N, C-alpha and C positions, 0 to 999 in steps of 0.2 A: 748583781744589780745592773740593769741596763741603763743606757745613757738618759732615757726619758725619766726614769725614777731618780737618777742623780740630779737632773735639772730641776725636777719638781721639788726635791728636798733642798736644793740650793736656793730655789726661789722663795721658799718659806723659811729660810734660815734655820734648817734643822740642825740643832747644836751637835747632835751625835754625828751627823755626816761631816760637818765642818771640822769637828775634832779629828775624825778619821782622815780627812784630807790633809791635815797638817802633819800627819804621821806617815802617810804613804803617797806615792805618786799615783793618783787615781787612774789615769788612763793607761799608764804602764802596767799597773796592777791588773787591769781588766784585759790587757793584752792587745789593745787597739792602737797604741802609739808607742813607737820605739823610743828608747832612752835619748838618742841623739836628737830626734825631733823635739822631744820634750825640753831638753836643755837649750836648744836654739830658740824655742818659743819663750822660755823663761828669760833668756837674754833679751829677746825682743821686748818683752814686758818690762824688763829693767830699764831699757832705753826709753820706752814709751812713758814710763812714770817718772823719768828723771832720777833714776837711782843714784845713790851716793857713790862717789868715785871708788871708795874702798870695796864696794860690792862687785865691781866688774871683774876683778881678778879671780875670785872664787867661781863666778858663773862662767867665765871664759874657760877656766880649768875644767869645770864640769862638762862643758860642751866638747872640749878636746878629748877628755877622758872617755866620753861616750862615742867617740869616733868622728867628731866634727873636725873640719880643717879650718885654719885661719881664713881661707878664701870663703868657705861657707859661712863663717861668722860675719865677715864683712858684707857678703852678699845679703845676709839676713837683715842687717841694719840698713843697708841701702834700700832694700825692699820696703822698709817702713816709711820712707820719705812721703809717698802719696797719702799715707794714712795719718801720720803724726806730724809731718812737716819737716822741712830741711833744718830749721834751727835746732830742734831737739836732737836730731841725728848728729849734726855738727858739734853740738855740745858734748855728746857722748863719745865721739870718735877719739879724742885724745886719751880718755880714760880706757877705752877698749884697746887702743894701740899700746898703752903701757902694760895692760894685762896680757897682751900677746908678745911683750918683750921688745916693742918698737917705740922709741922715744921720738915723738913728732917734733920736739924742740931742736933735735939734731938737724932737721931739714933746713932750718933757718940760720944755722951758724955758717960763717964763711969757711970755705975749704982751704 
């Protein structure tokens, strides 16, 4: 199924297609988007919608497992600032830092 057919079916909320999309990675399955890009996009979406803190760990792990680096992950969320605004990215940053094994609270403790 090409992208125009998928868009058409999404636009009319084709239940069969939406069920399929919850089971597979649509673009990865069609071979047009690599797994790393998909996981970084999912991380960006998580930040954009203000995802729960507990979800950042799993998504960061998925991005790393797919070949993403911590630098690429941080660059991805920084790239969101013009689209979703600085406050949303700032809110997500400590959750993402913890997911990557970095405690931002340590920065503010006296040495």
